[in-house]
Phi, psi and omega in degrees: 000112182257134193235124176273119175281151182306139174257342186233006170304134181095347180243295182279332174205159187300148177267356180259139191295319181290319180285326174296312180295323176297322182291317175295319175314311184285325177294322179288320181294332175279343182257345193305317179288353185257344181287113183289138175262005186288342181266353190296332183274349182273168176270119180271126187262338185173186174199163173244124191223137177290160181227033176283188173298139186306326178308315189274311184257348178305327175295339176274312189302322180301328179302313177294314188290323178290330176291316174305310178302311185293334184285353181055020182289139178257139180209154186258334183220130170264117181268113177259111178255121181229159176287167173263113178263348186266323185096357178267152172105186178275175169304325179223122191225125164268172187257156185267355177276173185252330178221155171250133182257141169224177180303328182282346181128190183269147174235135175279140172275133179283080183288333177294317176294322185289328175298319174289335176295320178091011181267162180293154171256146174218117179295318185299319190292338185249336193297325180246007185276126185268342193282350166268314186307321184296336182290329187301306177304327175300312180299316179293328177289315191271330188255122187273332179284160179292142173207160167249171183237146170231094174283133181230112178268129184248120176270309181277098185264089178210166188302313185303315183285324179300306176308315178305307179300320187286319181293313176303317184292319173307309182295322183288326180288321177302325181287311191273347186058034183281142169263115182241167169219142186252136171245118171267111186270121183203147164252166180259214192303140186240131176054060179233163168307134181297330181289315178299311182303317179297317183295317184295312191281334169295323169302314177297317181294335177291328172293323178297310180300331176278000176065038187255074185302312181308300188302319179299314181295316179300321184283317177310316190282313190285334180265359184052049180284142188265034172286119191275343185233035180296339182279319171302320177298313180295329183289323179293319177304310187293324180296311183305318178302323183289325191258349192215137179280338183226050175293147176233152167222133182228146173284130178264315186205138175236142177196187177212170181295339173299334182290343180256308178234109190302128185201162176257006173226104192233167172247139187270137174226145184214140168249139178220155182242142176254126184204175174227000000 
């Protein structure tokens, strides 16, 4: 039994169980009245969630997770598709471990689903990567039922890779009959003027809500926008097109690091929900 220990506990979120619970309690209490309940009755297919330190991106992230909790939706596996910040591993990398550890406990990896996806495993691609790990304590806090995870680190962020992951995952779900939900992990523009960052990223969000994965990727690359997980977002969009005739994505909350620490150079965060 191989276990991945937390790489960013004590940095992106507290390493102590009680301190971590208290932080999420506080994040949720401050956002509670702002969280929309209009999506609870819909079938939730996935979400787009930021992956910065909880202090900064937690106010956005809790919107998606609280709606997911209130929906009482059951699923067996959470597929977490995240960008590669370290540069290690393959273009598409599954993990070699059997469990991931967090301050809240262990979560089992769905290696059966991963095997059917057919992607390579890479210990190096996941061991120090934060953008998948930070989703786990949120999932453990908000979801009461048992679930497994399938972390996928994506290095090649292009439409071909996005379609490849989406199609292989679709085929794997058909074989295993898994009930899954997908989280695409991303922050938006990094170290930008707040006004300009919001203008740029709301334009990207409109493309995401329109399910225009090609245009999203083209704009990020052509304008050199520092959105780090546009590939995972495009993958979610492509998967939605395979499983639903009327998929929708809507913005839940948009903010930036300047909301916490006043600055004229901020990182933008947004949470969005995918549903039908």
